[in-house]
C-alpha positions as CSV (number, residue, x, y, z in Angstrom):
1,M,68.3,-26.9,-27.4
2,F,71.0,-29.2,-28.8
3,I,74.6,-28.4,-28.3
4,N,78.3,-29.4,-28.8
5,L,79.3,-30.2,-32.4
6,A,81.8,-33.0,-31.9
7,Q,84.4,-34.8,-34.0
8,A,84.0,-38.5,-34.9
9,A,85.5,-40.7,-32.2
10,I,85.1,-44.1,-30.7
11,K,83.8,-45.5,-27.4
12,V,86.7,-47.3,-25.8
13,N,86.5,-49.7,-22.9
14,T,89.5,-51.0,-21.1
15,H,88.3,-54.3,-22.6
16,V,86.0,-53.7,-25.4
17,L,84.7,-51.1,-27.9
18,K,81.1,-50.0,-27.4
19,I,79.5,-47.2,-29.4
20,I,75.8,-47.0,-28.7
21,T,73.2,-48.2,-26.2
22,V,69.6,-47.2,-26.8
23,I,66.8,-47.3,-24.3
24,L,63.4,-46.5,-25.7
25,L,60.4,-45.8,-23.6
26,S,57.2,-45.6,-25.6
27,S,53.7,-44.3,-24.8
28,M,51.9,-45.4,-27.9
29,V,52.0,-47.6,-30.9
30,G,54.6,-46.0,-33.1
31,Q,54.7,-46.3,-36.8
32,F,56.7,-47.3,-39.7
33,V,56.0,-47.4,-43.4
34,F,57.0,-50.2,-45.8
35,A,57.0,-48.8,-49.3
36,N,59.3,-48.0,-52.1
37,D,57.1,-45.0,-53.0
38,L,57.6,-42.2,-50.5
39,D,54.4,-40.6,-51.5
40,R,52.4,-43.4,-49.9
41,V,53.5,-42.0,-46.5
42,F,51.9,-38.7,-46.9
43,S,48.3,-39.7,-47.6
44,N,45.9,-38.1,-45.1
45,S,48.7,-37.1,-42.8
46,F,51.2,-34.6,-44.0
47,E,49.1,-32.5,-46.4
48,G,51.3,-33.7,-49.2
49,A,54.4,-32.2,-47.8
50,P,57.3,-34.6,-48.3
51,I,59.5,-35.9,-45.5
52,D,62.8,-34.1,-45.6
53,L,65.1,-37.0,-46.4
54,D,68.8,-36.6,-47.2
55,C,68.5,-39.2,-50.0
56,R,65.9,-37.2,-51.8
57,R,67.6,-33.9,-51.3
58,E,71.0,-35.2,-52.4
59,G,69.7,-37.5,-55.1
60,Y,70.8,-41.0,-54.2
61,P,68.8,-44.2,-53.7
62,C,66.9,-44.2,-50.4
63,S,67.4,-48.0,-49.8
64,L,69.8,-50.7,-50.9
65,S,66.9,-52.3,-52.7
66,E,66.7,-49.4,-55.0
67,A,70.4,-49.1,-55.7
68,D,71.9,-49.9,-59.1
69,P,73.3,-53.5,-58.8
70,D,76.5,-52.4,-60.6
71,S,76.9,-49.5,-58.3
72,L,76.4,-51.7,-55.3
73,D,79.1,-54.1,-56.6
74,L,81.5,-51.1,-57.2
75,T,80.9,-49.8,-53.6
76,I,81.8,-53.2,-52.2
77,T,84.9,-53.3,-54.3
78,I,86.0,-49.9,-53.1
79,L,85.3,-50.9,-49.4
80,K,87.6,-53.9,-49.9
81,E,90.3,-51.6,-51.5
82,L,90.0,-49.2,-48.6
83,W,90.6,-52.0,-46.1
84,N,93.8,-52.9,-47.9
85,V,94.8,-49.2,-48.1
86,R,94.3,-48.8,-44.4
87,H,96.1,-52.0,-43.7
88,S,99.3,-50.6,-45.2
89,G,98.7,-47.0,-44.4
90,T,96.6,-44.5,-42.5
91,M,93.1,-43.0,-42.6
92,D,94.6,-40.0,-44.4
93,D,95.7,-42.5,-47.2
94,V,92.1,-43.8,-47.2
95,R,90.7,-40.3,-47.7
96,T,93.3,-39.6,-50.5
97,Y,92.4,-42.8,-52.2
98,L,88.7,-41.8,-52.2
99,E,89.4,-38.2,-53.4
100,N,91.3,-39.6,-56.4
101,H,88.8,-42.3,-57.3
102,P,87.0,-41.4,-60.5
103,D,83.7,-43.0,-59.5
104,V,83.4,-41.4,-56.0
105,V,81.0,-38.5,-56.1
106,S,80.8,-37.6,-52.4
107,I,83.1,-37.9,-49.4
108,W,82.6,-36.7,-45.8
109,G,83.9,-37.5,-42.4
110,D,87.3,-37.5,-40.8
111,G,89.0,-39.3,-37.9
112,R,87.7,-42.8,-37.6
113,F,84.8,-42.6,-40.1
114,V,84.8,-41.8,-43.7
115,S,81.7,-42.1,-45.8
116,F,81.6,-42.1,-49.6
117,R,79.2,-42.6,-52.4
118,V,79.2,-43.7,-56.0
119,E,76.6,-42.7,-58.6
120,G,73.5,-44.9,-58.3
121,M,74.2,-46.1,-54.8
122,S,73.5,-44.9,-51.3
123,P,76.6,-43.9,-49.2
124,A,78.8,-46.5,-47.5
125,I,80.9,-46.2,-44.4
126,F,84.4,-47.2,-43.7
127,D,85.0,-47.5,-40.0
128,D,88.5,-47.5,-38.6
129,T,88.1,-49.5,-35.3
130,T,91.8,-49.4,-34.4
131,I,92.3,-45.7,-34.0
132,H,93.0,-44.4,-30.5
133,L,93.1,-47.8,-29.0
134,S,95.0,-48.3,-25.8
135,D,94.1,-51.9,-25.1
136,P,96.0,-54.9,-26.4
137,P,94.5,-56.6,-29.5
138,E,93.2,-59.5,-27.6
139,A,91.0,-57.3,-25.5
140,I,89.3,-55.7,-28.6
141,S,86.5,-57.9,-29.6
142,R,84.6,-55.8,-32.1
143,S,86.8,-56.8,-35.1
144,K,88.5,-59.9,-33.7
145,Q,87.4,-62.9,-35.6
146,S,85.6,-61.0,-38.3
147,V,82.1,-61.7,-39.2
148,S,83.4,-62.9,-42.6
149,S,83.9,-66.3,-41.0
150,R,80.1,-66.8,-40.8
151,S,78.7,-69.6,-43.0
152,R,76.5,-69.2,-46.1
153,S,73.7,-71.1,-44.5
154,Q,73.4,-68.5,-41.7
155,F,73.0,-65.8,-44.3
156,E,70.5,-67.7,-46.2
157,L,68.5,-68.2,-43.1
158,L,68.9,-64.6,-42.3
159,N,67.5,-63.5,-45.6
160,E,64.6,-65.9,-45.4
161,A,63.7,-64.5,-42.0
162,Y,63.1,-61.0,-43.5
163,P,59.6,-60.3,-44.7
164,T,59.0,-58.8,-48.1
165,A,57.9,-55.2,-48.5
166,T,54.4,-56.4,-49.2
167,Q,54.3,-58.5,-46.1
168,M,55.6,-55.7,-44.0
169,E,53.1,-53.3,-45.4
170,D,50.3,-54.9,-43.4
171,F,51.0,-54.9,-39.6
172,D,48.2,-56.3,-37.5
173,G,45.7,-55.6,-40.2
174,Q,46.4,-51.9,-40.6
175,S,49.3,-49.5,-41.1
176,N,51.0,-48.2,-38.0
177,L,50.5,-44.7,-39.4
178,V,46.7,-45.1,-39.1
179,R,47.0,-46.7,-35.7
180,Q,49.1,-43.9,-34.3
181,K,46.9,-41.1,-35.8
182,N,43.9,-42.6,-34.0
183,K,45.4,-42.5,-30.6
184,S,45.7,-39.6,-28.1
185,R,47.9,-39.7,-25.1
186,L,46.4,-38.7,-21.8
187,N,49.5,-38.5,-19.5
188,E,53.2,-38.1,-19.3
189,V,54.0,-41.7,-18.3
190,V,55.1,-44.2,-20.9
191,G,52.4,-46.6,-22.1
192,E,49.2,-46.6,-24.1
193,D,45.6,-47.4,-23.6
194,L,45.5,-51.2,-24.1
195,T,42.4,-51.8,-22.1
196,G,40.3,-49.5,-24.3
197,D,38.8,-47.6,-21.4
198,G,39.9,-44.2,-22.7
199,K,42.7,-43.7,-20.2
200,V,46.2,-44.8,-19.5
201,D,46.8,-46.2,-16.0
202,Q,48.4,-49.1,-14.1
203,K,45.9,-51.6,-15.7
204,D,47.5,-50.9,-19.1
205,R,50.3,-53.4,-19.2
206,K,53.7,-51.9,-20.0
207,R,55.8,-53.7,-22.7
208,A,59.5,-53.8,-23.1
209,L,61.8,-54.9,-25.9
210,V,65.5,-55.3,-25.1
211,L,67.9,-55.7,-28.0
212,A,71.6,-56.6,-27.6
213,P,73.0,-57.4,-31.1
214,F,76.6,-57.1,-29.8
215,E,76.3,-58.7,-26.4
216,W,79.2,-60.9,-27.4
217,D,81.3,-57.8,-28.1
218,F,80.5,-55.6,-25.1
219,A,80.5,-58.3,-22.3
220,P,80.9,-57.8,-19.4
221,Y,79.9,-54.2,-20.0
222,D,76.6,-54.8,-21.8
223,E,73.9,-53.6,-19.5
224,S,71.0,-55.1,-21.6
225,A,70.4,-58.3,-19.6
226,T,70.5,-56.4,-16.3
227,L,68.1,-53.7,-17.6
228,A,65.8,-56.4,-18.9
229,G,65.7,-58.0,-15.4
230,N,65.1,-54.6,-13.8
231,L,62.2,-53.8,-16.1
232,E,60.7,-57.2,-15.5
233,S,60.5,-56.4,-11.8
234,L,59.1,-52.9,-12.3
235,A,55.4,-52.2,-11.7
236,G,53.4,-52.9,-14.9
237,Y,56.2,-54.7,-16.8
238,G,56.2,-58.2,-15.4
239,G,55.7,-60.9,-18.0
240,S,55.9,-58.5,-20.9
241,V,59.7,-57.9,-21.3
242,E,61.2,-59.4,-24.5
243,F,64.9,-59.8,-24.5
244,K,66.6,-60.6,-27.8
245,H,70.4,-60.8,-27.9
246,N,73.4,-62.3,-29.6
247,P,75.5,-64.0,-27.0
248,I,78.1,-65.2,-29.5
249,E,79.5,-63.5,-32.6
250,E,77.9,-65.9,-35.1
251,D,74.3,-65.3,-33.7
252,Q,71.8,-63.3,-35.8
253,N,68.8,-63.2,-33.5
254,I,67.9,-59.6,-34.2
255,T,66.3,-58.7,-37.6
256,I,65.2,-55.5,-39.3
257,D,61.7,-56.2,-38.0
258,D,62.9,-55.4,-34.5
259,W,64.2,-52.0,-35.5
260,L,60.9,-51.3,-37.2
261,S,58.7,-52.3,-34.3
262,F,59.9,-49.9,-31.6
263,G,56.4,-48.3,-31.5
264,N,54.9,-51.6,-30.4
265,Y,56.6,-51.4,-27.1
266,D,56.6,-48.9,-24.2
267,T,60.2,-49.5,-23.4
268,V,62.9,-50.5,-25.9
269,T,66.5,-51.0,-24.9
270,V,69.2,-51.4,-27.5
271,S,72.9,-51.9,-27.0
272,T,74.8,-51.6,-30.3
273,H,77.6,-49.9,-32.3
274,G,77.3,-46.6,-33.9
275,A,78.9,-43.2,-34.3
276,R,78.8,-39.9,-36.2
277,A,80.9,-38.2,-38.8
278,C,80.8,-34.6,-40.1
279,G,82.0,-33.0,-43.3
280,V,85.1,-30.9,-43.3
281,P,86.0,-28.0,-45.7
282,G,86.3,-29.2,-49.2
283,D,83.9,-32.1,-48.9
284,L,81.1,-32.4,-51.4
285,S,78.8,-32.6,-48.4
286,E,79.4,-30.7,-45.2
287,R,76.5,-32.2,-43.2
288,C,76.9,-34.5,-40.2
289,E,75.5,-38.0,-40.0
290,V,74.7,-40.2,-37.0
291,W,74.8,-43.9,-37.5
292,I,73.5,-46.8,-35.4
293,S,74.6,-50.3,-36.3
294,S,71.7,-52.7,-36.6
295,G,73.8,-55.7,-35.8
296,I,72.6,-57.3,-39.1
297,V,75.4,-58.7,-41.2
298,F,75.7,-57.9,-44.9
299,D,77.4,-60.6,-46.8
300,F,79.1,-59.2,-49.9
301,L,78.8,-62.5,-51.8
302,Y,75.1,-63.0,-51.4
303,G,73.9,-59.5,-51.4
304,P,72.0,-57.5,-48.8
305,P,68.9,-58.8,-47.0
306,F,65.7,-56.8,-47.4
307,S,66.6,-53.2,-46.7
308,P,64.1,-50.5,-45.8
309,Y,64.8,-46.8,-46.3
310,G,67.8,-45.2,-44.6
311,V,70.0,-48.2,-44.3
312,W,73.7,-48.0,-45.4
313,I,76.4,-50.6,-45.5
314,A,79.6,-50.3,-43.4
315,M,82.9,-52.1,-43.3
316,H,85.0,-52.2,-40.1
317,Y,88.7,-52.1,-40.3
318,S,90.9,-53.8,-37.7
319,D,94.6,-54.6,-38.0
320,I,93.8,-57.8,-36.1
321,D,92.4,-59.2,-39.3
322,Q,94.9,-60.5,-41.7
323,Q,92.7,-60.6,-44.8
324,T,90.1,-58.4,-46.4
325,P,86.7,-59.2,-44.8
326,T,83.8,-60.3,-46.9
327,T,81.1,-58.9,-44.7
328,G,79.9,-55.7,-43.3
329,D,77.1,-54.3,-41.1
330,L,73.9,-52.6,-41.9
331,F,73.9,-49.1,-40.4
332,L,70.7,-47.1,-39.6
333,T,70.9,-43.4,-40.6
334,L,68.9,-40.4,-39.8
335,D,66.7,-41.1,-42.8
336,F,65.8,-44.4,-41.4
337,W,64.1,-42.8,-38.4
338,R,62.7,-39.9,-40.4
339,F,61.0,-42.2,-42.9
340,H,59.8,-45.1,-40.8
341,Y,58.7,-43.0,-37.9
342,P,57.4,-39.9,-39.7
343,E,55.3,-38.7,-36.7
344,G,58.1,-39.6,-34.3
345,L,58.2,-41.8,-31.3
346,D,55.8,-39.8,-29.2
347,K,55.9,-39.9,-25.4
348,Q,59.1,-41.9,-25.4
349,L,62.4,-41.8,-23.7
350,V,65.5,-42.8,-25.7
351,T,68.6,-43.2,-23.6
352,L,71.7,-43.4,-25.6
353,S,74.3,-44.7,-23.2
354,A,76.8,-44.3,-25.9
355,C,79.4,-42.4,-27.9
356,E,78.7,-39.3,-29.8
357,T,74.9,-39.3,-29.5
358,G,74.8,-36.1,-27.5
359,G,75.7,-32.7,-28.6
360,S,74.3,-31.1,-31.7
361,E,74.4,-34.3,-33.7
362,G,72.5,-36.0,-30.9
363,G,70.0,-33.3,-31.4
364,E,69.7,-34.3,-35.0
365,L,69.1,-37.9,-34.0
366,A,66.5,-36.8,-31.4
367,A,64.7,-34.7,-34.0
368,A,64.7,-37.7,-36.5
369,M,63.4,-40.1,-33.9
370,G,61.1,-38.0,-31.8
371,G,57.7,-36.6,-31.9
372,E,55.8,-34.6,-29.2
373,D,57.0,-35.0,-25.6
374,F,60.1,-36.9,-26.7
375,V,63.2,-37.3,-24.5
376,M,66.6,-38.6,-25.4
377,S,69.9,-38.9,-23.7
378,G,73.4,-39.5,-25.1
379,W,77.1,-38.9,-24.7
380,T,78.8,-35.8,-26.1
381,E,81.9,-37.7,-27.1
382,S,83.3,-41.2,-27.1
383,V,82.7,-42.9,-23.8
384,L,84.4,-45.8,-21.9
385,S,82.1,-48.8,-21.9
386,D,82.3,-49.3,-18.2
387,V,81.4,-45.7,-17.6
388,A,78.4,-46.0,-20.0
389,Y,77.4,-49.3,-18.3
390,D,77.5,-47.7,-14.8
391,T,75.7,-44.6,-16.0
392,A,72.9,-46.5,-17.8
393,L,72.3,-48.6,-14.7
394,A,72.3,-45.6,-12.4
395,F,70.0,-43.7,-14.6
396,N,67.6,-46.6,-14.8
397,E,67.7,-47.1,-11.0
398,E,66.5,-43.5,-10.5
399,L,63.8,-43.9,-13.1
400,A,62.7,-47.1,-11.3
401,K,62.0,-45.0,-8.2
402,G,59.4,-43.0,-10.2
403,L,61.6,-39.9,-10.9
404,N,61.2,-38.2,-14.3
405,T,64.0,-38.1,-16.7
406,T,65.2,-34.6,-15.7
407,E,65.2,-35.5,-12.0
408,A,66.9,-38.8,-12.6
409,F,69.6,-37.0,-14.7
410,D,70.1,-34.4,-11.9
411,K,70.4,-37.2,-9.4
412,I,73.2,-39.2,-11.1
413,A,75.0,-36.0,-12.3
414,G,76.3,-35.7,-8.8
415,Q,77.6,-39.2,-8.5
416,G,81.0,-38.6,-10.2
417,L,80.3,-40.8,-13.2
418,F,80.6,-37.9,-15.6
419,P,81.9,-35.6,-16.9
420,Y,85.4,-36.8,-17.4
421,V,88.3,-35.8,-19.7
422,D,89.4,-38.5,-22.3
423,E,92.9,-39.1,-23.6
424,D,92.4,-36.5,-26.3
425,G,91.6,-33.8,-23.8
426,L,87.8,-33.8,-24.6
427,E,85.2,-33.5,-21.9
428,V,82.9,-36.5,-22.1
429,A,79.4,-35.9,-20.6
430,F,76.1,-37.6,-20.4
431,E,73.2,-35.4,-21.6
432,V,69.4,-35.5,-21.5
433,M,67.7,-33.7,-24.4
434,S,64.2,-32.9,-25.5
435,P,63.0,-30.9,-28.4
436,N,60.2,-29.5,-26.3
437,D,61.9,-29.5,-22.9
438,D,59.8,-32.4,-21.7
439,A,60.2,-35.1,-19.1
440,V,58.7,-38.6,-18.9
441,R,58.4,-41.3,-16.3
442,L,58.6,-45.1,-16.5
443,F,55.4,-46.2,-14.7
444,E,52.2,-45.0,-13.0
445,L,53.1,-43.5,-9.7
446,A,50.1,-43.8,-7.4
447,H,48.4,-46.7,-5.6
448,L,45.8,-47.0,-2.9
449,V,46.6,-48.8,0.3
450,H,45.0,-49.8,3.6
451,D,46.9,-50.8,6.7
452,G,50.1,-50.9,4.6
453,S,48.8,-53.2,1.9
454,G,47.5,-52.4,-1.6
455,L,43.8,-52.3,-2.1
456,P,42.9,-55.3,-4.1
457,E,40.2,-55.4,-6.8
458,G,36.8,-55.9,-5.2
459,W,37.9,-55.0,-1.6
460,N,35.0,-54.0,0.6
461,I,35.5,-50.3,1.5
462,V,32.6,-49.9,3.9
463,E,34.9,-49.0,6.8
464,L,36.4,-46.1,4.8
465,V,33.0,-44.5,4.3
466,T,31.6,-41.7,6.4
467,G,27.9,-41.5,5.9
468,I,25.0,-43.9,5.2
469,V,25.5,-45.7,1.9
470,G,22.4,-45.5,-0.3
471,D,20.8,-42.5,1.4
472,T,20.5,-39.1,-0.3
473,E,23.2,-37.3,1.7
474,P,26.8,-36.8,0.4
475,D,29.4,-39.1,1.8
476,N,33.1,-38.9,2.5
477,L,35.7,-41.5,1.6
478,R,38.9,-41.9,3.6
479,L,41.6,-42.9,1.1
480,T,45.2,-43.7,1.8
481,L,47.5,-42.9,-1.1
482,Q,51.1,-43.8,-1.8
483,I,52.9,-42.0,-4.6
484,D,56.4,-42.8,-6.0
485,G,58.7,-40.3,-7.6
486,V,58.3,-37.6,-5.1
487,T,61.2,-35.5,-4.1
488,T,61.5,-32.9,-1.3
489,E,61.6,-30.2,-4.0
490,S,58.7,-31.5,-6.0
491,K,56.4,-32.5,-3.2
492,P,54.5,-29.2,-3.0
493,D,53.8,-29.3,-6.8
494,F,51.9,-32.6,-6.8
495,Q,48.2,-32.3,-7.0
496,V,45.7,-35.2,-6.7
497,R,42.2,-35.5,-8.1
498,Y,39.7,-38.3,-7.6
499,R,36.9,-39.9,-9.5
500,V,34.5,-42.2,-7.6
501,Q,31.6,-44.1,-9.2
502,D,32.4,-42.4,-12.5
503,K,31.9,-38.9,-11.0
504,D,34.5,-36.2,-10.7
505,V,35.1,-35.4,-7.0
506,P,35.2,-31.6,-6.5
507,G,38.5,-30.0,-5.7
508,T,42.1,-31.2,-5.6
509,Y,44.2,-32.6,-2.8
510,D,47.9,-32.1,-2.1
511,L,50.8,-34.0,-0.4
512,G,51.2,-31.4,2.4
513,A,50.6,-34.0,5.1
514,A,52.4,-36.8,3.3
515,T,55.2,-38.7,5.0
516,L,58.0,-40.7,3.6
517,V,57.4,-44.5,3.5
518,N,60.0,-46.4,5.5
519,G,62.6,-48.0,3.2
520,Y,61.8,-45.9,0.2
521,E,63.7,-42.8,-1.0
522,H,60.9,-41.2,-3.0
523,R,57.6,-42.9,-2.0
524,Y,55.3,-40.8,0.2
525,E,52.0,-41.7,1.9
526,V,49.1,-39.5,2.7
527,E,45.5,-40.0,3.9
528,H,42.8,-37.9,2.2
529,D,39.4,-37.4,3.6
530,V,37.7,-37.1,0.2
531,S,34.5,-35.1,0.3
532,L,32.6,-36.7,-2.5
533,G,29.8,-34.2,-2.9
534,F,27.4,-36.9,-3.7
535,P,25.9,-40.0,-2.0
536,L,27.5,-43.4,-2.5
537,V,25.5,-46.3,-3.8
538,G,26.4,-49.8,-2.8
539,G,27.9,-52.4,-5.1
540,D,30.9,-51.9,-7.3
541,V,32.7,-48.6,-6.7
542,P,35.1,-47.5,-9.4
543,I,37.8,-45.3,-7.9
544,E,40.3,-43.4,-10.0
545,V,43.3,-41.4,-8.7
546,I,44.7,-38.8,-11.1
547,V,48.0,-37.4,-10.0
548,D,48.8,-34.1,-11.8
549,L,52.6,-34.1,-12.2
550,P,54.8,-31.2,-11.5
551,E,56.3,-31.3,-15.0
552,G,52.8,-31.4,-16.6
553,G,50.6,-34.3,-17.6
554,D,49.3,-36.9,-15.2
555,S,49.7,-40.4,-13.9
556,R,46.7,-42.5,-13.1
557,F,45.6,-45.4,-10.9
558,S,42.2,-47.0,-11.0
559,M,40.5,-49.9,-9.2
560,T,37.0,-51.2,-8.7
561,A,36.3,-51.6,-5.0
562,F,33.2,-53.1,-3.5
563,L,31.0,-51.1,-1.1
564,A,29.5,-53.2,1.7
565,S,26.0,-52.3,0.8
566,S,25.0,-54.8,3.4
567,Y,24.3,-53.5,6.9
568,F,21.4,-52.6,9.1
569,N,20.6,-51.0,12.5
570,A,17.5,-52.5,14.0
571,T,15.4,-51.5,17.1
572,V,12.9,-53.9,18.6
573,S,10.2,-52.6,20.8
574,G,6.9,-53.7,22.4
575,D,6.8,-57.3,23.6
576,M,10.5,-57.5,23.1
577,A,13.0,-54.7,23.6
578,D,16.4,-54.9,21.9
579,V,18.8,-53.5,19.3
580,F,21.0,-55.4,16.9
581,E,22.9,-54.9,13.7
582,G,24.7,-56.8,11.0
583,P,24.6,-57.5,7.2
584,A,21.4,-57.1,5.2
585,Q,20.4,-59.3,2.3
586,F,17.8,-59.0,-0.4
587,E,16.5,-61.1,-3.3
588,I,13.6,-60.8,-5.8
589,N,11.6,-63.9,-5.8
590,S,9.6,-65.5,-8.7
591,E,6.5,-63.5,-7.8
592,G,8.3,-60.2,-7.9
593,R,8.3,-59.9,-4.2
594,L,11.1,-58.0,-2.5
595,D,12.6,-60.3,0.2
596,V,14.9,-58.6,2.8
597,T,16.6,-60.5,5.5
598,F,18.6,-59.2,8.5
599,R,21.1,-61.4,10.4
600,S,22.9,-60.2,13.5
601,R,26.7,-60.5,13.8
602,G,26.1,-63.4,16.2
603,A,24.2,-65.2,13.5
604,I,27.0,-64.7,11.0
605,N,29.5,-66.0,13.4
606,A,27.3,-69.0,14.7
607,N,27.0,-67.6,18.2
608,L,23.6,-68.9,19.3
609,S,23.4,-66.7,22.3
610,E,23.6,-63.7,20.1
611,T,21.8,-65.0,17.0
612,V,18.9,-62.8,15.9
613,S,17.3,-62.7,12.5
614,A,14.4,-60.8,10.9
615,S,12.9,-60.6,7.5
616,F,10.1,-59.0,5.5
617,S,8.5,-59.4,2.1
618,T,6.5,-57.0,0.0
619,G,3.5,-58.0,-2.1
620,P,3.9,-59.6,-5.5
621,S,5.2,-57.5,-8.4
622,T,6.5,-54.7,-6.2
623,P,8.0,-51.9,-8.3
624,L,11.5,-51.3,-7.0
625,T,11.5,-47.6,-7.2
626,P,11.9,-45.0,-4.5
627,G,8.8,-44.7,-2.4
628,D,6.6,-46.5,0.1
629,H,5.5,-50.1,-0.3
630,D,3.3,-52.3,2.0
631,I,4.9,-55.2,3.9
632,A,3.0,-58.4,3.3
633,I,5.0,-60.8,5.4
634,A,7.4,-60.3,8.4
635,Q,9.1,-62.4,11.1
636,L,11.5,-62.0,14.0
637,N,13.6,-64.8,15.6
638,Y,15.8,-65.1,18.6
639,A,17.8,-68.3,19.1
640,D,18.3,-67.6,22.8
641,P,15.7,-67.3,24.2
642,G,13.6,-69.2,21.8
643,Y,11.5,-66.3,20.7
644,N,9.8,-65.5,17.4
645,A,7.2,-63.1,16.1
646,I,5.3,-63.2,12.9
647,Y,3.0,-61.3,10.6
648,W,1.5,-63.2,7.6
649,P,-2.1,-62.2,6.9
650,E,-2.1,-63.9,3.6
651,V,-2.4,-67.3,5.2
652,G,-5.3,-66.5,7.6
653,D,-6.4,-64.6,10.7
654,D,-4.2,-66.7,12.9
655,Y,-1.2,-64.8,11.6
656,T,-2.5,-61.3,11.8
657,C,-3.6,-58.9,14.4
658,P,-5.4,-55.5,14.4
659,S,-2.3,-53.5,15.1
660,C,0.1,-55.5,12.9
661,G,1.5,-54.5,9.6
662,G,3.9,-51.9,8.2
663,S,5.7,-50.5,5.2
664,V,9.1,-50.1,3.7
665,T,10.5,-46.9,2.2
666,I,12.9,-47.6,-0.7
667,E,15.5,-44.9,-1.0
668,S,17.7,-46.3,-3.7
669,Y,18.0,-49.5,-5.8
670,V,20.8,-50.9,-7.9
671,E,19.8,-54.0,-9.8
672,E,21.5,-57.1,-8.5
673,Q,23.7,-55.0,-6.3
674,S,22.0,-53.1,-3.4
675,I,18.8,-51.6,-2.1
676,S,18.6,-49.1,0.8
677,G,15.7,-47.7,2.8
678,H,13.8,-47.9,6.1
679,A,11.1,-50.3,7.3
680,T,8.7,-50.4,10.2
681,V,6.6,-53.4,10.8
682,T,4.5,-54.7,13.7
683,M,4.2,-58.5,14.3
684,F,2.9,-60.5,17.2
685,R,4.7,-63.0,19.5
686,Q,4.2,-66.6,18.4
687,N,6.7,-68.2,20.7
688,P,6.8,-68.6,23.6
689,P,3.0,-69.2,23.1
690,P,1.1,-66.2,24.5
691,P,-2.1,-66.5,26.6
692,E,-5.2,-67.7,24.6
693,D,-6.7,-65.0,22.4
694,Q,-3.7,-62.7,23.0
695,K,-1.3,-61.5,20.4
696,P,1.4,-59.4,22.1
697,P,2.7,-57.0,19.5
698,V,6.4,-56.4,18.8
699,T,7.7,-53.8,16.4
700,L,10.8,-53.9,14.2
701,D,12.2,-50.6,13.1
702,V,15.2,-50.8,10.8
703,D,17.5,-48.7,8.6
704,F,19.2,-50.8,6.0
705,V,21.4,-51.1,3.0
706,A,21.0,-54.6,1.7
707,A,23.2,-56.5,-0.7
708,F,21.9,-58.7,-3.4
709,G,22.1,-62.5,-3.3
710,S,21.9,-65.5,-1.1
711,Q,24.2,-66.7,1.6
712,F,24.5,-69.9,-0.5
713,Q,25.9,-68.1,-3.5
714,G,29.6,-67.8,-2.9
715,S,30.3,-65.0,-5.3
716,S,27.1,-62.9,-4.6
717,P,27.4,-59.4,-3.4
718,Y,25.8,-60.4,-0.1
719,V,28.3,-63.1,0.6
720,R,31.2,-60.7,-0.2
721,C,29.7,-58.2,2.3
722,S,28.9,-60.7,5.0
723,I,32.5,-61.9,5.1
724,E,33.4,-58.5,6.4
725,Y,31.3,-59.4,9.5
726,E,33.1,-62.6,10.3
727,E,35.3,-62.8,13.3
């Protein structure tokens, strides 16, 4: 619901005028359309229904490019005349002049803004920047040293920087309309599936665009640089925050391309000028319009740069200037957002830390910008720049803790920043609005930890497993989860689901036992004993955490761990009695034999007194399928004492005995990852040398999960596993 119809006003700072700051948080590639023919937009998308544009409904050109050149010249002439009228009179005189002008066909607005139109031209805006100012002139930077002083070469460069309509029609090889239609959002956190894995999680890099076209004007109360730094430090945004700004008045570092590319970012922050004006009784139009200044200068002498739909020209009056300016700004109207983002900026947050972007007209702007699950904030009236600055930073700080937009608003609402009563007796308040009563978050909330540190990719999770890896029995996995953005009130409403090795784990888990992490206001930690319902297989173990959010939707975290599919428990009986354990290794040799090796922990750590090793091989071309297979070769070695046993009948009778031999039962096999099973094999003692004609038998009985590779291959699964056994 959108509320509070408001009069036109101005954002007044004790030092500077500031009208609008926009923060956009996007979940998907948005869209814009570059065409002079509106019907191109509707193909395969809107069932032929036209976009409801004011320009079409009221019958004026939708872009400056379509305007009649003579009408454009006449509009510029009238703007200059209005400047002179206001210089010697009041805004009432400006309005009277327009009402009596024979070529003016439409007028609306009162107070600071008056908009008018001549036949064959889109409307223009006359902006009185001196009304209601309490500061001395030297403190007002918006109109001081008018942009008319900028050189021709700057404007020529500016125009050259704008692409043509044909160039803009093709963006990354296809229209944004098509790109947006082919995407589907899977959660309520900003961002899109950049990795192409069918989900949005922390692996999908978040992207931010920060625009500050009037940084020179709003300083020191332009929050853009601070917000850019804050976003850069936020999870998922590092290295992908683009900050474009105009530090001095003559700069033109921001182009129309930037305004048309919001959908290519997950977070867009814009600090600029803007306002609204509404019709009054007797006007030819009684509608309201909300404007945002693009910061792009329109030089009256050289004509407008390339102008997409919904862009109007504006002139700013200030009695600081002593001569009629020759430049104006390009303002973005509701039609700009309606046309260039016809499906809206879906799953985005737009924070308008600014004047007159709340209330019912703010609702109009939200409706023009937004699609499904769209959230916008704004100010109901004109707002002091320092108040807007403090509020924007406070709001961002709460969002950076993982809170959703509603929670963040509720948090700062009690800090005394707003509402307040301005000099005209109007209550000025910050609002959060959503056409569908939605809320969004800045980043993915969950991450897995162990002993206080995040689980890195490829980490060996063998110690987190309850059960025998590779057998047929279901296993359990102990996972420690940290979740940001949890409040005391919302904690009971969070639900957690898991996917392990690409299988859904039955049931859900809550935060009932979660405790607050020291030093964090909204980060909680909980250990879940996850009953998988299926047996784990050694090797790479994809783990996905799906946090069902209290407000709806979800936030996701995924990683690929490594399961130490490399361990054994061995029992030696007969001539030698012993037990030992450690990592197990397997390879497939050139003859297709399965070679399995067992090294004790002492062997891994070069402790000779505890070094034990054993191995066996199957016959050539052994099928690595579950079942029993004969053992062709086996050996057992102790470093201290010097003891070894052997079974190797292939080389002759000297290496076999009547009671020797055995078999291996393969339970599971993952190619070049792991193999699990059980083996029993009887050998005979070779050293110390037994009495003549005697072959003392010794039996190795072992349960194992073996990792693939050699100890000489630094990146092999076996080496990765054996490292876990190092002291």
